[in-house]
VOVEX-926643 format. One record per residue (C-alpha): x, z, y; residue in one letter. Coordinates in steps of 0.5 Angstrom, whole numbers, plus 500, padded with zeros to 3 digits. Each point is the difference from the previous one (the first is absolute). Layout:
N
X Z Y A
...
***
This chain:
786
771 669 357 M
495 496 504 F
494 500 495 G
493 495 500 M
499 496 506 I
494 503 505 K
498 495 505 D
504 496 505 F
500 499 508 K
502 494 504 V
503 500 508 N
502 493 501 D
506 498 496 N
501 508 497 I
496 501 494 I
500 508 498 K
498 502 493 V
499 507 498 R
502 501 493 F
497 508 496 E
507 503 503 N
503 496 506 I
499 494 505 E
504 493 500 A
500 496 505 K
500 492 500 I
503 496 506 N
499 493 500 I
506 498 505 I
499 492 498 S
496 496 495 P
507 501 495 N
503 507 502 I
496 506 498 I
502 507 502 N
499 506 494 F
499 507 503 F
499 507 497 V
502 505 504 P
502 505 494 N
506 503 505 F
498 500 507 R
494 497 503 D
503 496 506 E
503 493 498 Q
506 499 503 T
506 495 500 S
507 499 503 V
500 493 497 A
493 497 502 I
500 501 508 E
494 496 504 N
497 497 494 L
496 494 501 K
493 500 496 I
498 493 499 Q
492 500 501 H
497 496 493 C
493 501 497 T
500 503 493 Y
494 502 495 E
500 506 496 I
495 502 494 D
499 506 497 R
499 499 493 Y
498 505 493 I
508 501 499 D
504 497 506 N
500 498 508 I
501 494 501 T
504 497 506 I
501 493 502 K
503 497 505 T
503 492 501 D
505 501 496 E
499 506 495 L
495 504 496 I
502 507 499 I
496 505 495 K
501 506 501 I
497 505 493 Y
500 507 499 D
507 504 501 E
501 496 505 F
503 494 496 K
500 494 503 V
500 492 497 D
502 495 505 I
498 492 499 Y
501 494 504 N
494 496 503 K
500 496 493 Y
498 507 497 E
507 500 496 K
503 507 499 L
507 501 503 I
500 507 501 C
497 505 495 E
501 507 500 D
503 503 493 Y
495 505 497 R
504 503 495 G
504 506 499 G
507 500 502 R
504 499 493 E
508 500 502 P
504 496 494 F
502 505 495 V
508 501 501 K
502 501 492 N
506 505 501 C
501 501 493 A
499 507 500 G
506 501 504 R
497 501 507 L
503 507 501 D
507 497 499 I
498 494 505 A
498 504 505 T
507 504 500 Q
504 493 500 E
496 499 506 G
495 494 498 H
493 504 501 K
495 495 499 P
496 499 507 T
495 505 501 D
492 498 500 H
499 502 507 M
493 502 502 E
498 498 507 Y
494 501 506 K
499 493 500 V
500 495 495 F
497 493 500 V
501 496 493 P
498 493 499 K
500 496 493 K
506 496 499 M
500 493 498 E
505 496 496 E
501 495 505 N
500 504 506 M
507 500 504 Y
502 505 506 F
504 499 506 Y
501 504 507 G
501 508 500 F
506 498 505 G
508 502 498 E
500 501 493 R
505 499 496 S
499 495 493 G
497 493 499 H
495 496 505 L
493 502 495 N
500 508 500 K
495 500 494 K
501 506 495 Y
504 503 505 C
499 507 504 H
501 502 507 Y
500 505 504 I
499 501 508 N
505 505 502 W
505 498 505 N
507 502 496 T
507 499 503 D
504 499 493 D
507 498 501 P
501 499 493 T
500 492 497 P
493 498 500 H
498 497 493 G
493 497 499 E
498 506 497 T
499 504 506 Y
493 502 502 E
501 502 507 K
505 497 505 L
500 501 509 Y
494 497 501 K
492 501 499 S
496 494 500 I
493 502 496 P
498 492 499 F
500 495 494 F
497 493 499 I
497 498 494 T
500 493 497 L
496 499 494 K
497 493 498 D
503 496 506 E
495 506 505 E
503 505 503 A
498 507 503 F
504 505 503 G
499 508 501 I
503 504 506 F
500 508 498 F
500 503 507 D
502 507 497 N
507 503 504 T
501 506 494 F
504 498 494 E
496 494 497 T
501 497 493 H
499 493 497 F
500 499 493 N
500 493 498 L
498 500 493 G
506 505 499 K
496 506 497 E
495 495 496 N
500 493 499 S
492 500 501 N
500 503 508 Y
504 500 506 Y
499 505 505 Y
502 503 507 F
499 507 501 A
503 505 505 S
502 508 500 V
495 502 505 D
496 496 506 G
494 496 500 N
497 494 496 I
502 495 506 D
501 493 497 Y
499 492 502 Y
498 495 496 F
503 493 503 I
497 494 496 Y
504 493 500 G
498 496 496 P
507 498 503 S
507 505 500 I
501 497 507 K
493 503 502 N
501 506 497 V
506 501 504 I
496 498 507 K
495 505 498 G
505 505 499 Y
504 499 507 T
493 500 503 H
499 507 498 L
507 503 501 T
504 494 505 G
504 495 500 T
507 499 501 T
501 498 508 P
504 495 502 L
507 502 501 P
506 498 506 Q
503 495 497 L
507 503 500 W
498 505 495 T
500 493 495 L
507 498 500 G
505 504 496 Y
502 507 501 Q
506 504 498 Q
500 508 498 C
504 505 497 R
501 507 499 W
503 501 505 A
503 495 505 Y
504 505 505 C
504 501 504 P
497 495 505 E
507 496 499 E
497 499 493 N
493 497 502 V
504 495 505 Y
505 498 495 E
494 499 495 I
497 496 506 A
506 495 501 K
501 499 493 K
493 497 500 F
502 495 506 R
507 498 497 E
497 499 494 K
494 495 502 D
495 505 496 I
494 500 504 P
497 507 501 C
496 504 505 D
499 508 498 T
505 505 499 I
498 507 498 Y
502 507 501 L
500 505 495 D
499 507 500 I
508 501 502 E
499 497 507 Y
495 508 502 M
504 505 502 D
500 505 494 D
493 496 498 F
496 502 506 R
496 495 500 I
499 496 507 F
507 502 502 T
506 496 499 W
507 503 498 D
505 499 507 K
506 500 495 N
498 494 496 K
496 497 506 F
503 501 506 K
495 496 505 D
494 498 495 P
496 496 505 K
506 496 502 K
502 498 493 M
493 498 499 I
500 496 506 E
507 496 497 N
497 499 494 L
493 497 503 N
505 495 504 D
502 498 493 D
494 499 498 G
499 507 495 F
494 504 501 K
501 507 498 L
496 504 495 V
501 508 499 T
498 504 494 I
495 507 502 I
499 505 494 D
493 504 501 P
504 507 499 G
502 504 507 V
506 503 500 K
499 508 501 V
504 501 506 D
498 505 507 K
502 496 505 G
499 493 497 Y
494 496 504 K
496 498 494 I
500 506 496 Y
499 504 507 D
494 496 502 E
497 499 493 G
500 508 499 L
498 502 507 E
494 495 499 N
498 502 492 N
501 492 498 Y
503 502 493 F
497 501 493 A
499 508 499 T
500 504 493 D
494 503 498 K
501 506 504 N
500 496 506 G
509 501 501 I
504 493 502 V
501 497 493 Y
508 498 498 T
503 496 495 N
507 497 499 W
502 493 502 V
506 496 504 W
500 505 505 P
500 506 497 G
493 505 501 N
496 495 502 S
492 500 503 V
494 495 499 F
496 497 505 P
493 500 499 D
498 493 501 F
493 502 497 M
499 502 508 N
499 495 505 S
504 504 505 E
506 500 496 V
499 492 499 R
500 500 508 K
506 504 501 W
504 496 493 W
498 493 504 S
502 503 507 N
507 502 496 N
501 493 498 Q
502 498 507 K
506 504 499 I
502 495 496 M
497 494 504 T
503 502 506 D
507 499 497 Y
498 493 498 G
499 502 493 V
495 493 497 S
497 504 494 G
499 506 496 I
502 501 493 W
495 506 497 N
504 503 494 D
498 506 495 M
494 501 503 N
496 501 493 E
502 505 502 P
506 501 497 A
504 507 499 S
505 503 497 F
498 507 498 N
494 497 496 G
494 497 502 P
496 502 506 L
495 505 496 P
493 498 499 D
497 505 505 D
505 499 506 V
495 499 505 K
498 494 506 F
495 501 505 N
496 493 501 E
497 502 507 D
498 506 498 G
498 499 493 K
505 503 496 I
502 496 493 I
506 501 495 D
506 496 498 H
497 498 494 K
495 496 503 E
505 498 507 V
506 498 495 H
499 493 498 N
497 498 508 V
505 504 503 Y
506 494 501 G
493 496 502 H
499 504 506 M
507 501 502 M
500 492 500 D
495 499 504 K
502 505 506 A
507 497 499 T
496 493 502 Y
496 503 505 E
506 502 503 G
504 494 499 I
495 496 503 K
498 504 506 N
507 501 502 A
502 492 499 T
493 496 501 N
503 496 493 K
498 500 494 R
503 506 496 P
505 499 495 F
499 506 495 V
504 501 493 V
497 505 495 T
501 502 494 R
494 504 499 A
493 498 500 C
493 500 499 Y
495 494 500 S
498 498 507 G
508 500 502 T
501 494 500 Q
497 499 508 K
506 505 502 Y
506 499 496 S
504 495 496 T
502 503 493 V
506 500 495 W
500 502 493 T
504 506 501 G
507 502 497 D
501 495 495 N
506 498 495 Q
505 494 500 S
498 499 493 T
497 493 498 W
495 505 497 E
498 502 507 H
500 492 503 L
496 498 494 R
495 505 502 M
500 499 507 S
497 493 499 V
493 503 497 P
500 507 505 M
500 495 506 L
495 495 497 M
495 507 499 N
502 503 506 L
498 494 504 G
493 500 496 L
499 507 502 S
499 497 507 G
508 502 502 M
502 493 502 S
506 502 504 F
505 503 494 C
507 500 497 G
505 503 496 T
507 502 501 D
504 493 499 V
506 501 495 G
497 508 499 G
501 506 503 F
503 504 494 G
506 499 496 Y
505 494 501 D
498 493 501 C
504 494 497 T
501 493 503 P
495 497 495 E
494 505 501 L
501 499 508 L
499 493 499 S
494 500 496 R
497 506 504 W
501 496 507 V
497 494 497 Q
493 504 499 V
502 504 507 G
499 493 503 A
492 500 498 F
499 507 501 T
496 502 507 P
505 505 501 L
507 498 499 F
505 506 500 R
506 501 497 N
501 507 499 H
505 505 496 T
501 507 499 T
507 504 503 I
502 501 493 Y
500 492 499 S
505 495 500 R
500 495 507 D
494 496 499 Q
500 495 505 E
499 493 500 P
508 499 500 W
502 506 496 A
501 497 493 F
504 493 501 D
499 493 502 K
495 498 496 I
495 506 501 T
501 499 507 E
498 493 500 D
494 501 496 I
497 505 504 N
502 496 507 R
496 494 496 K
494 504 499 Y
500 504 506 I
500 493 504 K
495 498 495 L
495 506 503 R
501 498 507 Y
499 493 498 K
493 503 498 L
498 505 504 I
494 497 504 P
497 498 494 Y
501 507 499 M
496 502 507 Y
495 494 498 D
498 505 494 I
501 506 503 F
495 498 506 Y
494 498 495 K
502 506 496 G
497 504 505 E
494 497 499 Q
499 499 493 S
505 506 497 G
503 495 496 L
508 501 499 P
506 497 500 I
503 500 494 M
494 499 495 R
500 500 492 P
498 493 498 L
493 502 497 M
498 501 507 L
499 493 501 H
499 498 493 Y
495 504 498 Q
497 495 495 N
507 499 497 D
501 506 495 H
508 499 498 K
500 502 507 T
498 507 499 Y
506 503 497 E
506 497 503 I
504 505 503 N
506 497 502 D
497 494 505 Q
497 500 507 F
496 497 505 L
503 500 507 F
494 499 504 G
495 494 496 E
505 494 501 N
507 503 497 I
501 503 493 M
507 503 499 V
502 502 492 A
507 504 502 P
505 502 494 V
499 507 498 L
504 501 494 E
508 501 500 Q
504 494 498 G
494 495 500 K
502 493 501 Q
493 496 499 A
493 503 499 R
493 498 499 M
495 499 505 I
493 499 500 Y
496 495 505 L
493 502 501 P
494 494 498 K
496 497 505 G
507 498 505 D
506 496 501 K
506 504 501 W
506 497 503 I
507 503 499 D
503 502 507 Y
507 499 498 W
499 494 497 T
493 497 501 K
498 498 494 E
493 500 499 V
497 504 494 F
493 500 497 N
497 507 500 G
497 504 493 G
507 499 497 Q
506 504 499 Y
507 498 502 I
506 502 499 V
506 500 506 K
507 501 500 E
502 506 504 T
508 500 502 P
501 507 505 L
498 496 506 D
494 497 498 M
492 504 501 C
495 495 497 P
496 498 505 I
493 495 500 Y
496 499 505 I
493 498 499 K
498 492 502 C
497 498 506 S
502 507 504 S
503 500 507 I
506 505 501 I
501 502 507 P
508 501 501 N
505 502 505 F
506 498 502 P
507 504 498 D
501 506 503 M
503 507 500 N
495 504 502 Y
492 499 502 I
501 498 508 G
506 498 500 E
498 493 502 K
494 497 503 E
496 496 495 V
497 495 504 D
499 495 493 T
494 501 495 L
504 498 494 I
495 499 494 L
503 499 492 D
495 496 497 V
499 499 493 Y
497 494 496 L
500 498 493 D
504 493 502 G
495 496 495 E
493 500 502 S
496 500 507 D
497 507 502 I
493 500 498 K
498 504 506 S
503 503 506 D
505 505 500 I
499 505 505 K
504 506 503 Y
499 505 505 E
507 502 504 H
500 507 504 Y
504 501 506 Q
500 506 506 D
505 504 503 D
502 504 494 E
500 507 502 T
494 502 504 S
492 501 498 F
498 494 505 E
498 496 494 Y
494 504 499 R
498 498 507 N
501 493 498 G
506 499 503 K
503 496 494 Y
500 492 498 N
498 498 494 L
502 493 498 Y
495 496 495 N
504 495 496 I
497 495 496 S
504 494 496 I
497 495 497 K
503 494 495 A
498 493 501 N
506 494 500 E
503 505 505 S
499 507 501 L
495 502 505 N
502 507 504 I
495 504 505 N
503 506 503 I
495 503 504 D
500 507 505 L
493 504 497 D
502 505 504 N
504 500 506 D
501 507 503 G
508 501 500 Y
504 496 505 N
505 498 496 K
500 493 497 K
503 496 495 Y
504 494 503 N
501 496 494 S
498 499 493 Y
505 499 495 E
496 499 493 I
505 500 493 V
496 496 495 V
503 501 493 N
498 493 498 S
503 494 500 L
494 496 500 K
498 500 507 Y
505 497 505 N
494 500 506 K
496 505 503 S
495 500 505 I
500 508 503 I
494 501 505 N
499 492 501 N
508 498 501 K
504 496 496 E
506 503 497 I
505 497 495 Y
504 505 496 G
508 502 498 E
501 500 494 I
504 507 498 K
501 501 492 G
493 500 497 K
497 501 506 S
497 496 506 V
501 504 506 I
495 498 507 F
501 502 507 R
496 499 506 C
499 504 507 E
494 503 501 V
***
């Protein structure tokens, strides 16, 4: 395809290599991020995922040798050969990523001469696809693969094959599923404790084969489009994520209330049902911040409308809910009902805002409203119109929008590949738009809510592409109330986090099928540490609210939902730091313990931030479980305060109300007081939960940064926030200093409450004030005024 190298040209950070048949472009984004682009589909290099890309000015060397062109940055050595074969070395000349030179050799599938019968039975083997874009890399035995966004199965994706084609599949998802609702063409490779990432920025149907076809190579490929991929070098996984989110954006700091517990089902209606749900949460002392309305609230499924028989005065209802501490989130689908006289349909039709078929006629398909049309979100005027429509809902008092069915889903078969979209004058086909349709809808929704409210928008989406994290929270679609789906949720959410999607969650308890008391009890223990904490179920299932079963289940729900609220300030701190670093909330152990090989394939434990490790029970009837404590740190049992050395396996008994939680020794965890919802009470005391091993003195200062702002607006980006720098040093007493490094927000803490989980110290010096503690159980509490 490429032929031999003829020559090259250099223009600032761009190197253009001319081959016999085509020209390739190598763009040095930074010393550790390199973009490889070949215009085999379209000359123009465009991206919906990467906006306002910042190129880091850096020096590099380039030399022409007999058989290659060599580019050297401060971190990488890139060698380009004939046929555009690319090998990448680290600065120490260790080969870390090598193009595969051989031909494709799929594993032989021995059908014992019965292929005809097997095909009749529906067991036809996967076809050996030919791709317009195909980039193979050499597989090595000690490689591990992570990321790819929302994927079923295990944490490590080696020997799997995945397809990026956003798909609404209501059948129960198993680990063999190759495609789901989201397309995130990014993965991380870990080899010899060294990591790199590849982001294949191609919106057509893309394929990733991690040795499933042949264990000698892995590849990424596409049915069409350009070669356009970014190599992102670590060597730490954390640095790979930082590089990827430098390209595609980080998750912005959310409003604080969105971190509270959220209750949903298809469907809470009429309004008396909504009031009943809200009342029970408060009566039963179970914290909750958010109630959702599914599609039944609309007038015959017309988006941006209300069924006035079920909801006589939506604005008054929302005001009443707000008075009791509840925010309301409503669902919006992209399918617009074909109905003359319906404002949204009439406006879109008049202004040519809907996608068309190949003959220029508005394309229709069947969705919930019946015959429906689809907004052309690739067009900036359509996105502006859609953004403005968000004000219809926010004027009622709606606090967030839940974008569903935006793969886009349709009931009369999928949208044909040749449905047309108008990207501001450039006509493009659905086969190129499909994977980014939800992303563009989310972007328009985000901008509309921001313009209407001047608050940080809360958008929840089912479909997305790389970069959607800038605009929306995600959930993993229509899961099932099964133990398999609970087990699967943990590695799925960890891989979403590694893929830039920090604010993610599942339907706690499961959406389809009937939940059981034990399953809900175990699922809420995971949900308490999941960024998006939402219980949701289908209209056809039994009730699934925290009180829907028995007192034991209700008590367990209450216990872990209250724990979630206690930890919200710690979680908010992680979100604040994550907006800068790109690091997720829910993390696989190997993210922080990359030199501990035992962490590489742990699917059933995760880190909540850096300092809390959760080892939930994910199997029915399990009364004990084995837990791995990563080496290099000591770990403290959250419930018993027992101290353990890292680098070992332990067994923990797990009765139904027990979710094992371990705190990394020398950690500071900020807490909230007990509350029913965010904003119920003024939090004027900074509560710090401090974990010491109780035996040895602290070898160095414990440090922690705690963040505080108005919890809703974008003023923090103008410096209007407080940043508390906390340091603790142990001598004969604890010396604690709390300094205000950034003093930009007018509300401050009036007092400090420091809970030290060790009985070794009965005296502390807090900002030069000598304080004696109060012993409570296995902890000592120190209190003082600011």
